[in-house]
N, C-alpha and C positions, 0 to 999 in steps of 0.2 A: 506494499499500499504505500501513496506515495500521497503527503498531504504539503497545501503550499500556504505560508503563512508571510504574509509580507512585512516589512516593518515598520509600514506605517500602523499596521494592523498592535504593534507587540506594545504593551507598556512595563514600568517597573515594578507592578504587583504578582511576586515573584512569593509560591506559598510549599515549601513540603509536608508533603501529606505521606502519612504510612498505613501499609493494613498487614497481617500476619494471615497465609493462610495456609494450610496441614501444617503448621508449626512453624513456617517459613515466612520470615518478616521481610517485605516490601518495601524500600524506600522511594520515592517518587519527587519531582521537581516539577512544579506546577506552574506556567506561564501565562496567565490572563493576556485576552485581548480586546482590541476595543474596536468599532469598526468604523472608520472615519464620515460622515454623510454631508450633502449640501442642504443648506436648507431654502426655502422657500427665496430667499434675497442673495443664493449666490457664495455665501458663507460655510466654511467646511468649518467642519466642528467632531468631536466622536468624544464617546464618554462609557460607562457603564451600560449593559443592558441593565433595566430596572422597570421589571412590571407595574410594582408600586412600590415603596420607601422598605427596606430591609429584604427584598424579592429579588436579590442580582442571579439576574441566567447568562452571566453573561458569558461568551465563549473563553475559554482552555483549554491545553493543549499538557497535558502531564509524558513525562519521562521517567518510566519506571526502571528499578535497578534491583537486583537482589542484594548484592552484598556494596559495592560500591563504582556510584554514577561516575562519580568523577574523572576518571580515566576520560570515559567518554567524550563528557564534555569538555574535556581539556583540550582534546583530541581535536574535538572544533571547532575551538580557539585559535588552535595553533594552525590548521591547514587557512582560517579567514585570514592569519597573521601572515602568513608566508605569501596569501596569495597578494594582499594588499602592500606587501615588501617589493616586489615585483610590478608592480605600477608607476 
């Protein structure tokens, strides 16, 4: 499966989540997104998807790991750093 998420949808809201399944603990890094929209006057805004106060149904992506998720995430940052260093 491939999921496309654009930088302008990403936010600084990040959450660490965990769950235990069959005695194994899984840790996840959840990144929340906000969809930019254009208002009737042409202004671009973005914010959480709220049905009503306290009812946040914003989209999020969670990366799960059994043990340590950091090596995969650090490798992704290394790849980005290497890419931008060549430009």
